[in-house]
C-alpha positions as CSV (number, residue, x, y, z in Angstrom):
1,X,-10.6,14.3,4.9
2,X,-10.3,12.1,8.0
3,X,-13.4,11.0,9.9
4,X,-13.2,9.7,13.4
5,X,-16.0,8.6,15.8
6,X,-15.5,9.1,19.5
7,X,-17.6,8.3,22.6
8,X,-17.4,10.6,25.6
9,X,-16.0,8.7,28.5
10,X,-15.5,11.5,31.1
11,X,-18.2,11.7,33.8
12,X,-19.2,15.4,33.1
13,X,-19.3,15.2,29.3
14,X,-18.4,18.4,27.4
15,X,-18.7,21.5,29.6
16,X,-16.9,24.8,29.4
17,X,-13.4,23.5,30.2
18,X,-13.3,20.6,27.7
19,X,-14.9,22.9,25.1
20,X,-12.2,25.4,25.6
21,X,-9.5,22.8,25.4
22,X,-10.9,21.4,22.1
23,X,-11.2,24.8,20.6
24,X,-7.7,25.9,21.7
25,X,-6.0,22.8,20.4
26,X,-8.0,22.8,17.1
27,X,-7.3,26.5,16.5
28,X,-3.5,25.8,16.3
29,X,-4.1,24.1,13.0
30,X,-5.0,25.3,9.5
31,X,-7.3,22.4,8.7
32,X,-11.1,22.6,9.1
33,X,-12.6,20.7,12.0
34,X,-16.3,19.9,12.3
35,X,-18.1,17.9,15.0
36,X,-21.4,16.2,14.4
37,X,-23.9,14.9,17.0
38,X,-27.0,13.4,15.5
39,X,-28.2,15.9,12.9
40,X,-26.3,18.9,14.4
41,X,-22.9,19.8,12.9
42,X,-20.8,22.6,14.4
43,X,-17.4,24.2,13.9
44,X,-15.0,22.4,16.2
45,X,-12.9,25.6,16.7
46,X,-15.9,27.4,18.3
47,X,-16.3,27.1,22.1
48,X,-20.0,28.2,21.8
49,X,-20.6,25.7,19.0
50,X,-19.1,22.8,21.0
51,X,-21.2,23.8,24.1
52,X,-24.4,23.8,22.0
53,X,-23.9,20.1,21.3
54,X,-25.0,19.3,24.9
55,X,-22.8,16.2,24.8
56,X,-22.8,14.1,28.0
57,X,-21.3,10.9,29.2
58,X,-21.7,8.2,26.6
59,X,-22.5,10.6,23.7
60,X,-21.1,9.5,20.3
61,X,-19.6,12.2,18.2
62,X,-18.3,12.2,14.6
63,X,-15.2,14.3,14.1
64,X,-14.2,15.6,10.6
65,X,-10.8,16.9,9.9
66,X,-10.0,18.4,6.4
67,X,-6.8,20.2,5.4
68,X,-3.1,20.2,5.1
69,X,-2.4,19.3,8.7
70,X,-5.5,17.1,9.3
71,X,-3.6,14.0,10.5
72,X,-1.7,15.9,13.3
73,X,-4.9,17.7,14.3
74,X,-6.9,14.5,14.5
75,X,-4.3,12.8,16.6
76,X,-4.2,15.7,19.1
77,X,-7.9,16.1,19.4
78,X,-8.7,12.4,19.7
79,X,-6.0,12.2,22.5
80,X,-7.9,14.9,24.4
81,X,-11.1,12.7,24.3
82,X,-9.1,9.5,25.3
83,X,-7.5,11.4,28.2
84,X,-10.9,12.5,29.5
85,X,-9.8,16.1,29.0
86,X,-7.4,15.6,31.9
87,X,-10.3,15.6,34.4
88,X,-10.0,12.1,36.0
């Protein structure tokens, strides 16, 4: 299992477009992917789950990757966050 902490740096936080991108990228992999915000933990492959986090600018999220391709998945998902989901 790999755990990574990220802070949202895009102005709009996670809305429908970033949630869809995260889910789409994560769904390519066999590994499990969970996202935790405070005491809420959701399936990172679920657009609705990601939207329920209500994560805005400056929000800190814990990402959990577990499975055969966890390293590749982690690298691709973390890059999405670092790239501000291609929005800026």
